[in-house]
C-alpha positions as CSV (number, residue, x, y, z in Angstrom):
1,X,133.2,98.4,156.4
2,X,132.1,97.5,159.6
3,X,131.7,94.5,161.7
4,X,128.0,95.1,162.0
5,X,127.4,94.9,158.5
6,X,129.0,91.5,158.4
7,X,126.9,90.4,161.1
8,X,123.9,91.9,159.3
9,X,124.4,90.4,155.8
10,X,125.7,86.9,157.4
11,X,122.3,87.1,159.2
12,X,120.5,87.5,156.2
13,X,121.8,85.1,153.9
14,X,121.6,82.3,157.0
15,X,117.7,83.2,157.2
16,X,117.8,82.8,153.2
17,X,119.5,79.9,153.7
18,X,117.1,78.0,156.0
19,X,114.1,79.1,154.7
20,X,114.7,77.6,151.2
21,X,116.3,74.4,152.6
22,X,113.0,73.8,155.0
23,X,110.5,74.9,151.4
24,X,112.4,72.9,149.6
25,X,111.6,69.7,151.8
26,X,107.9,71.2,152.0
27,X,107.9,72.2,148.0
28,X,108.8,68.9,146.6
29,X,105.8,66.9,148.3
30,X,103.3,69.4,147.9
31,X,104.2,70.6,144.3
32,X,103.9,66.6,143.6
33,X,100.7,66.3,145.2
34,X,99.2,69.2,143.6
35,X,100.7,68.1,139.9
36,X,99.0,64.7,140.4
37,X,95.4,65.0,142.4
38,X,92.1,65.4,141.2
39,X,90.5,66.4,144.6
40,X,87.7,68.4,144.6
41,X,90.2,70.7,147.4
42,X,92.7,71.2,145.1
43,X,91.6,74.8,143.7
44,X,91.4,75.6,147.5
45,X,95.0,74.1,148.4
46,X,96.7,76.1,145.9
47,X,94.7,79.4,146.8
48,X,95.9,79.7,150.4
49,X,99.5,78.5,148.8
50,X,99.2,81.6,146.5
51,X,97.9,83.9,149.0
52,X,101.2,85.7,149.6
53,X,101.7,86.6,146.3
54,X,98.3,89.0,146.3
55,X,98.4,89.8,150.5
56,X,100.6,93.0,151.2
57,X,103.2,92.2,153.6
58,X,102.2,94.1,156.0
59,X,98.8,92.5,155.9
60,X,100.7,88.8,156.0
61,X,103.0,90.1,159.1
62,X,100.2,91.8,160.6
63,X,98.0,88.4,161.2
64,X,101.5,86.5,161.8
65,X,102.2,89.1,164.8
66,X,99.0,88.5,166.3
67,X,99.1,84.2,166.0
68,X,103.0,84.6,167.2
69,X,102.0,86.9,169.9
70,X,102.3,85.5,173.3
71,X,99.1,87.1,174.4
72,X,97.1,85.3,172.2
73,X,95.9,81.5,171.9
74,X,98.5,79.8,169.3
75,X,101.6,82.4,170.7
76,X,100.6,81.6,174.2
77,X,100.4,78.0,174.0
78,X,103.8,77.9,172.1
79,X,105.2,80.0,175.4
80,X,103.7,78.1,177.5
81,X,104.5,74.3,176.6
82,X,107.6,74.7,174.5
83,X,109.6,78.0,175.9
84,X,109.1,79.0,172.3
85,X,108.6,82.8,171.8
86,X,108.1,83.5,167.4
87,X,107.9,87.6,167.7
88,X,111.1,89.7,167.6
89,X,113.0,86.3,167.3
90,X,115.1,84.7,164.4
91,X,112.9,81.7,164.8
92,X,109.4,83.5,164.3
93,X,111.8,85.5,161.3
94,X,112.5,82.0,159.7
95,X,108.7,80.5,159.8
96,X,107.4,83.9,158.5
97,X,109.5,83.8,155.8
98,X,108.5,80.1,155.0
99,X,104.9,81.2,155.1
100,X,105.3,84.0,153.0
101,X,107.8,82.6,150.2
102,X,105.6,79.2,149.9
103,X,104.5,80.1,146.2
104,X,108.0,81.1,145.1
105,X,109.0,77.4,146.0
106,X,106.1,75.2,145.1
107,X,104.8,76.5,142.0
108,X,108.1,76.2,139.9
109,X,107.9,72.5,141.3
110,X,104.6,71.8,140.8
111,X,104.9,73.1,137.2
112,X,107.8,71.0,136.5
113,X,106.1,67.5,137.7
114,X,102.8,68.8,135.5
115,X,105.1,68.9,132.2
116,X,106.5,65.6,133.1
117,X,104.9,62.8,130.7
118,X,102.8,60.8,132.1
119,X,104.8,57.5,130.2
120,X,108.3,58.3,131.8
121,X,106.0,57.6,135.3
122,X,103.8,54.2,134.1
123,X,107.1,52.7,132.5
124,X,109.1,53.3,135.9
125,X,106.1,51.4,137.7
126,X,106.3,48.9,134.9
127,X,109.7,48.0,135.7
128,X,108.6,47.4,139.4
129,X,109.6,51.0,140.4
130,X,107.7,52.2,144.1
131,X,106.3,55.9,143.6
132,X,108.8,56.7,145.9
133,X,111.4,55.6,143.9
134,X,109.7,56.8,140.4
135,X,109.7,60.1,142.4
136,X,113.4,60.2,143.5
137,X,115.0,58.2,140.9
138,X,112.9,59.3,138.0
139,X,111.0,62.4,137.9
140,X,113.0,64.9,140.1
141,X,116.2,64.5,138.1
142,X,113.9,65.4,135.3
143,X,112.8,68.3,136.9
144,X,116.1,69.9,138.0
145,X,115.9,73.0,136.0
146,X,112.3,73.7,138.5
147,X,114.2,72.9,141.1
148,X,117.0,75.2,140.6
149,X,114.4,78.1,139.7
150,X,112.3,77.2,142.9
151,X,115.5,77.9,145.2
152,X,116.7,80.6,143.9
153,X,114.0,82.4,143.4
154,X,112.9,81.9,146.8
155,X,116.6,82.3,148.2
156,X,116.1,86.4,146.6
157,X,112.9,86.5,148.0
158,X,113.9,86.0,151.2
159,X,117.1,88.1,150.9
160,X,114.8,90.7,150.0
161,X,111.7,90.7,152.7
162,X,111.0,93.5,154.3
163,X,107.2,93.9,155.5
164,X,107.0,90.8,156.4
165,X,110.2,91.1,158.8
166,X,110.0,94.1,160.3
167,X,106.5,93.3,161.5
168,X,107.5,90.0,162.8
169,X,110.8,90.7,164.0
170,X,111.5,93.9,164.5
171,X,115.3,95.4,164.2
172,X,117.0,93.6,166.7
173,X,120.8,94.2,165.7
174,X,122.3,90.2,165.6
175,X,119.2,88.6,165.9
176,X,116.5,89.8,163.4
177,X,118.3,92.8,161.9
178,X,118.2,91.8,158.1
179,X,120.0,93.6,154.9
180,X,116.7,94.9,154.0
181,X,115.8,96.3,157.2
182,X,119.3,97.9,157.9
183,X,118.9,99.5,154.6
184,X,115.9,101.5,155.4
185,X,117.6,102.5,158.5
186,X,119.8,104.1,157.1
187,X,118.1,105.7,154.3
188,X,116.4,107.4,157.3
189,X,119.5,108.4,159.4
190,X,120.7,109.9,156.4
191,X,123.4,107.5,156.2
192,X,123.1,106.7,152.4
193,X,127.0,105.6,152.4
194,X,126.5,102.6,154.6
195,X,123.0,101.8,153.2
196,X,124.6,102.1,149.6
197,X,126.7,99.1,151.0
198,X,124.1,97.1,151.9
199,X,122.0,97.6,148.4
200,X,125.2,97.3,146.2
201,X,126.2,94.0,147.9
202,X,122.6,92.2,147.4
203,X,122.4,93.9,143.8
204,X,125.5,91.9,143.0
205,X,124.9,89.1,144.7
206,X,121.3,88.4,143.0
207,X,122.7,89.1,139.6
208,X,125.5,86.5,140.1
209,X,122.6,83.9,141.5
210,X,120.4,84.9,138.2
211,X,123.2,84.7,136.0
212,X,124.5,81.2,137.2
213,X,120.9,79.9,137.3
214,X,120.4,81.1,133.4
215,X,123.4,79.3,132.8
216,X,123.3,76.3,134.5
217,X,119.3,76.1,133.0
218,X,121.3,76.5,129.5
219,X,123.7,74.0,129.5
220,X,120.8,71.3,130.9
221,X,118.6,71.9,127.6
222,X,121.7,71.9,125.8
223,X,122.3,68.4,127.3
224,X,119.2,67.0,127.0
225,X,119.2,67.9,122.9
226,X,122.6,66.0,122.4
């Protein structure tokens, strides 16, 4: 295994880790809001959140490429005022991954909150706890399997991204070349040995992550019924 292999894998998991952490911070309040609100705008918000599930990655990547381009208003505004260029940069990959993986974090968390009994929240309020205290100390500990599921699916989905990262990041070694792009490159170059190293590494890591999740969720269920 050469140095570029480890550099690519490090970049891949760095992207997935940052994306997962940011989406966890976004997914908890958004999932909580969607599980509790009766607003007439809820269907529209849920539709926007779920769009990456039905849109082809190339379509989403194309429109993000247009939006982030310095030649367009939003991308030009970022470049002129903050010296930020999201096209063909690691920062752009992070933003695109957050948008593309949003439903994979929000949906499990929203489902977890929706499954909680209302009496649990009401009992906390009766005991004098604020909404934030109730969320942090009562509700979140009771949806740990949903949080874990959202984090793992988001991480795994980000690791396997191809269309969006190719459109936004291109193929810059050490900056935007992640494992999925590297596999494509090596197959095109008929370098199946190195392509297999990337693919097999992702396969093993993905299996280990899923095995860990199922084992932890099973232990959580057992502890709840003891």
